[in-house]
C-alpha positions as CSV (number, residue, x, y, z in Angstrom):
1,M,-111.8,132.4,230.7
2,D,-109.9,135.2,232.3
3,R,-107.4,137.4,230.7
4,K,-104.3,135.9,232.5
5,K,-104.9,132.3,231.4
6,L,-105.6,133.5,227.9
7,L,-102.3,135.4,227.8
8,L,-100.4,132.2,229.1
9,L,-102.0,130.1,226.3
10,V,-100.9,132.5,223.6
11,V,-97.4,132.5,224.8
12,A,-97.3,128.8,225.0
13,L,-98.4,128.6,221.4
14,F,-95.7,130.9,220.3
15,V,-93.0,128.9,222.0
16,A,-94.2,125.7,220.5
17,A,-94.3,127.2,217.1
18,G,-90.8,128.5,217.4
19,T,-89.5,125.3,218.7
20,A,-91.1,123.4,215.8
21,F,-89.6,125.7,213.2
22,A,-86.1,125.5,214.7
23,A,-86.3,121.7,214.9
24,R,-87.4,121.6,211.2
25,S,-84.6,123.9,210.0
26,M,-82.0,121.9,211.8
27,F,-83.0,118.5,210.3
28,A,-83.5,120.0,207.0
29,G,-79.9,121.4,207.2
30,A,-78.4,118.1,208.3
31,S,-80.0,116.2,205.4
32,A,-78.9,118.6,202.7
33,P,-76.0,117.2,200.5
34,Q,-72.6,118.8,201.0
35,A,-70.6,120.0,198.2
36,E,-67.2,118.5,197.8
37,A,-64.2,120.0,196.2
38,V,-63.1,118.2,193.0
39,A,-59.5,117.7,192.5
40,V,-58.1,119.6,189.6
41,K,-56.3,117.2,187.3
42,P,-53.3,118.9,185.6
43,A,-54.1,119.5,182.0
44,G,-50.9,118.6,180.4
45,P,-48.9,115.7,179.1
46,K,-47.2,113.0,181.1
47,V,-43.6,113.4,182.1
48,L,-41.0,110.9,183.5
49,V,-40.8,111.3,187.4
50,A,-38.7,109.5,189.9
51,Q,-40.7,107.2,192.1
52,R,-37.9,107.3,194.8
53,A,-34.9,109.2,195.6
54,L,-32.2,108.4,193.0
55,P,-28.6,109.3,194.3
56,V,-25.6,109.6,191.9
57,G,-24.7,106.4,190.2
58,T,-28.1,104.8,190.4
59,I,-28.8,102.5,187.5
60,L,-32.5,103.1,186.4
61,T,-34.8,100.2,186.6
62,A,-38.5,99.9,185.7
63,D,-39.7,100.5,189.3
64,S,-37.6,103.5,190.0
65,M,-39.4,105.9,187.6
66,S,-42.8,106.3,185.9
67,F,-44.9,108.7,183.8
68,Q,-47.3,111.2,185.5
69,D,-49.5,114.1,184.5
70,W,-47.8,117.4,184.6
71,P,-49.1,121.0,184.1
72,E,-48.6,121.9,180.6
73,E,-47.3,125.4,181.7
74,L,-44.5,123.8,183.7
75,V,-43.2,121.3,181.0
76,K,-39.7,122.0,179.9
77,D,-37.9,120.8,176.7
78,V,-35.6,118.7,178.9
79,Y,-38.2,116.5,180.2
80,F,-39.0,113.0,179.0
81,L,-42.5,112.9,177.6
82,D,-44.7,109.8,177.4
83,S,-45.6,110.5,173.8
84,E,-41.9,110.8,172.8
85,A,-39.5,108.7,175.2
86,D,-38.8,105.1,174.6
87,M,-38.9,103.5,178.0
88,S,-36.7,100.5,177.0
89,K,-34.0,102.7,176.1
90,L,-33.8,104.4,179.5
91,L,-33.5,101.2,181.4
92,G,-29.9,100.7,182.4
93,T,-28.9,104.5,182.2
94,V,-27.0,105.9,185.2
95,V,-27.9,109.0,187.1
96,R,-25.5,111.7,186.8
97,Y,-27.1,114.2,189.3
98,P,-29.2,113.4,192.4
99,V,-32.9,113.3,191.8
100,T,-35.5,113.5,194.6
101,A,-38.7,111.5,194.8
102,G,-41.5,113.0,192.7
103,Q,-38.9,115.1,190.7
104,P,-39.1,115.1,186.8
105,V,-36.1,113.3,185.3
106,T,-34.2,115.4,182.9
107,Q,-32.1,114.3,179.9
108,G,-28.9,115.8,181.2
109,A,-29.4,113.8,184.5
110,L,-28.9,110.5,182.7
111,V,-25.8,108.8,181.0
112,A,-26.6,106.0,178.7
113,P,-24.3,102.9,178.3
114,G,-21.7,103.4,175.7
115,D,-21.6,107.2,176.3
116,R,-18.3,108.8,177.5
117,G,-18.1,108.8,181.2
118,F,-20.8,106.2,181.7
119,L,-18.8,104.0,183.9
120,A,-17.4,107.0,186.0
121,A,-21.0,108.1,186.5
122,A,-22.1,104.7,187.6
123,L,-19.5,104.6,190.4
124,G,-20.7,105.8,193.9
125,P,-18.7,108.6,195.7
126,G,-15.3,107.4,196.9
127,M,-15.6,104.0,194.8
128,R,-13.3,102.5,192.3
129,A,-13.7,100.2,189.4
130,V,-11.4,97.1,189.0
131,T,-11.5,94.5,186.4
132,I,-10.6,90.6,187.0
133,S,-10.3,87.8,184.6
134,V,-12.8,85.0,184.8
135,S,-13.9,81.9,182.9
136,A,-17.1,80.0,182.6
137,K,-16.2,78.1,185.9
138,T,-15.2,81.1,187.9
139,G,-17.8,83.4,186.5
140,V,-20.9,81.4,187.4
141,G,-21.2,80.3,183.8
142,G,-22.1,83.6,182.4
143,F,-25.2,84.1,184.5
144,I,-23.7,87.3,186.2
145,F,-25.1,90.5,184.8
146,P,-24.4,94.2,185.4
147,G,-26.2,95.2,188.6
148,D,-25.8,91.9,190.2
149,R,-23.9,91.5,193.5
150,V,-21.2,88.8,194.0
151,D,-18.9,87.4,196.6
152,M,-15.1,86.9,195.7
153,M,-13.3,83.7,196.7
154,L,-9.4,83.0,196.7
155,T,-8.2,79.6,196.0
156,Q,-4.4,78.8,196.9
157,Q,-1.8,76.4,198.1
158,V,-0.4,77.3,201.5
159,K,3.1,75.8,201.9
160,G,4.1,74.7,205.3
161,E,6.6,72.0,206.8
162,G,4.6,69.2,205.2
163,E,2.7,68.9,202.0
164,P,1.1,72.2,200.6
165,L,-2.5,72.8,202.0
166,N,-5.2,73.5,199.6
167,T,-7.5,76.3,200.9
168,T,-10.4,78.5,199.7
169,E,-11.6,81.6,201.5
170,T,-14.2,84.2,200.7
171,I,-12.2,87.4,201.0
172,L,-14.8,89.9,199.8
173,R,-18.5,90.1,200.0
174,N,-21.5,92.1,198.4
175,L,-19.5,93.5,195.4
176,R,-21.5,95.3,192.7
177,V,-21.0,94.2,189.0
178,L,-20.6,97.1,186.7
179,A,-19.8,95.3,183.5
180,T,-19.0,92.1,182.0
181,D,-16.4,92.3,179.2
182,Q,-17.1,95.8,177.8
183,T,-21.0,95.4,178.2
184,T,-22.6,97.7,180.8
185,N,-26.2,96.6,180.3
186,N,-28.1,93.3,179.9
187,E,-28.5,92.2,176.3
188,V,-32.2,91.5,175.4
189,E,-33.4,89.5,172.4
190,D,-37.1,88.9,171.9
191,G,-37.9,90.2,175.3
192,K,-35.5,87.7,177.0
193,T,-32.2,88.3,178.5
194,V,-29.3,86.7,176.7
195,V,-26.7,84.7,178.6
196,R,-23.3,85.0,177.1
197,A,-19.8,83.8,178.1
198,F,-17.4,86.6,179.2
199,R,-13.8,86.8,180.1
200,T,-13.6,89.8,182.4
201,V,-15.8,91.2,185.1
202,T,-15.6,94.9,186.3
203,L,-16.5,95.5,189.9
204,E,-17.2,98.5,192.1
205,V,-15.0,98.6,195.2
206,T,-13.3,100.9,197.6
207,P,-9.7,102.0,197.2
208,R,-8.4,99.5,200.0
209,I,-10.3,96.6,198.4
210,A,-8.9,97.4,194.8
211,E,-5.3,96.9,196.5
212,K,-6.5,93.6,198.0
213,I,-7.9,92.2,194.7
214,S,-4.6,93.2,193.0
215,V,-2.5,91.3,195.6
216,A,-5.0,88.4,195.6
217,E,-4.6,87.9,191.9
218,E,-1.0,87.1,192.4
219,I,-1.5,84.8,195.4
220,G,-4.0,82.4,193.8
221,A,-6.9,82.0,191.6
222,L,-10.0,84.2,192.1
223,S,-13.7,83.0,191.5
224,L,-17.0,84.7,191.9
225,S,-20.2,83.5,193.6
226,L,-23.6,85.1,192.9
227,R,-25.6,86.5,195.8
228,S,-29.2,86.2,196.2
229,I,-31.6,89.2,195.9
230,A,-33.1,88.3,199.2
231,D,-29.6,88.9,200.8
232,N,-30.1,92.5,200.2
233,Q,-33.1,92.8,202.5
234,G,-31.4,90.8,205.1
235,E,-28.3,93.1,205.0
236,F,-30.7,96.1,205.3
237,E,-32.2,94.7,208.5
238,R,-28.8,93.9,209.9
239,I,-27.4,97.4,209.4
240,L,-30.6,98.9,210.7
241,A,-30.4,96.7,213.9
242,S,-26.6,97.3,214.4
243,G,-26.6,101.0,214.4
244,E,-23.7,101.1,212.1
245,V,-25.1,104.1,210.2
246,D,-24.9,107.4,212.0
247,V,-28.2,109.1,211.1
248,P,-28.3,112.8,211.8
249,E,-31.1,114.3,213.8
250,G,-33.9,115.9,212.0
251,V,-33.6,113.9,208.8
252,T,-36.9,112.8,207.2
253,K,-37.8,109.0,206.8
254,E,-36.9,109.0,203.3
255,Q,-33.4,110.5,203.9
256,E,-32.8,108.0,206.7
257,E,-33.8,105.1,204.2
258,T,-31.4,106.4,201.6
259,L,-28.5,106.5,204.1
260,M,-29.4,103.0,205.0
261,R,-29.5,101.7,201.5
262,Q,-26.2,103.5,200.6
263,A,-24.6,101.5,203.5
264,M,-26.2,98.3,202.5
265,T,-24.7,98.6,199.0
266,R,-21.1,99.0,200.5
267,P,-18.6,96.1,199.8
268,I,-17.9,94.1,202.9
269,E,-14.3,93.1,203.9
270,G,-14.4,91.4,207.3
271,N,-15.8,88.2,208.6
272,T,-14.3,86.1,206.0
273,T,-14.9,82.3,205.8
274,Y,-12.5,79.6,204.6
275,V,-12.3,75.9,203.9
276,T,-9.2,73.7,203.8
277,G,-8.5,70.5,202.1
278,G,-9.0,68.8,205.3
279,D,-12.6,70.1,205.6
280,V,-13.4,68.6,202.3
281,S,-11.4,65.3,201.9
282,R,-10.7,62.7,204.5
283,F,-7.5,61.8,202.8
284,Q,-6.0,65.2,203.4
285,R,-6.9,64.9,207.0
286,S,-5.3,61.6,207.6
287,S,-2.6,61.1,205.0
288,R,-0.4,64.1,205.8
289,P,2.9,63.0,207.2
290,A,4.3,64.5,210.2
291,P,7.1,67.0,209.6
292,Q,10.7,66.0,209.9
293,G,12.8,67.3,212.7
294,S,9.9,68.7,214.8
295,G,10.8,69.2,218.4
296,P,13.9,68.2,220.3
297,G,15.7,64.9,220.0
298,P,16.8,62.8,217.0
299,M,15.4,62.8,213.4
300,M,12.4,60.6,213.0
301,S,12.5,57.5,210.9
302,A,10.3,56.9,208.0
303,P,7.7,54.7,209.8
304,Q,7.6,57.5,212.6
305,M,7.3,60.2,210.1
306,A,4.3,58.4,208.7
307,G,2.6,57.8,212.1
308,G,3.9,54.2,212.3
309,S,3.9,52.1,215.4
310,P,6.9,52.4,217.8
311,A,7.6,48.6,217.5
312,A,8.3,48.9,213.8
313,A,10.4,51.9,214.4
314,S,12.5,50.3,217.2
315,Q,13.2,47.3,215.2
316,G,14.6,49.6,212.4
317,Y,12.4,48.0,209.9
318,A,13.1,49.4,206.4
319,G,10.9,47.2,204.2
320,P,7.4,47.9,202.9
321,V,4.7,49.0,205.2
322,V,1.0,49.1,205.2
323,R,-0.8,52.2,206.5
324,V,-3.5,51.1,209.0
325,T,-6.2,53.7,210.3
326,R,-8.0,52.9,213.6
327,G,-10.4,55.6,214.4
328,K,-8.4,58.9,214.0
329,V,-5.0,57.1,214.6
330,T,-3.1,56.0,211.5
331,T,0.0,53.6,211.9
332,A,2.4,52.0,209.6
333,E,2.8,48.1,210.0
334,P,5.4,46.0,208.4
335,A,4.0,44.4,205.4
336,G,6.5,41.5,205.3
337,K,8.2,40.2,202.2
């Protein structure tokens, strides 16, 4: 074998050995386990933390807060600790200062029922509290509790040219209940909510609605109807689709949702519904006499006022009559002696 071929063979062997070594190193590195960073768990007690943004006036519920681990060096004396706080006593308290999501809830940020200024703290910005008298009939039998939302109906008699017209209309919707009698929280016995009769209900309203309620109490009788919890989600979707809320640019998703929920909890004045006696009873539709002296010409006789037949009226019959209804037309026919 000549020198040139031998040199080429040696170079080929070196190249093959280098390639094999590089491939072995590559596969060995790929199969080596990767070291993962272990999350450092805060070494400290559990403190009460807001699960979502809590604006001023929010009544605390079980889903709005929870206990979470917190670094011991950052724990302050004003925090609620899991080992010391009684969760059942915190339910129903009102947020006095705004608390952001994930922020610890401090003792000074809450006002408990019965404390001075509790009702004022429960009111939203620009809102007022008004109280109306109710009974078991007009107050849903005592099944209204603080935090519920209700509609308000006004029942009255509207006087016209004929007999008074009985009417009921829904004048206000989506009103938040602040208290029943002087109770601002739900009474619980043996883990169950107690239903009790009450004589007054305190509602959260705007200043204009407070004036409306004051006038409505003088016009007729007020009664309440309880709203479903599902109506709140429907109201939220309606406001979101209608664009009623002006959302500033650059706000976060959480801030936008807070603005929407604040708009959703506002009382509603417009789009009232009503029902008259004629909508309920056929007798109120068909038995109302026509008003006397309506239109030009002489006064109508008694049979004409009652929708009687022209024949009976022209004969000047003044005896007893029988009211006969044919379809939608009611006439008065002579009954004879």
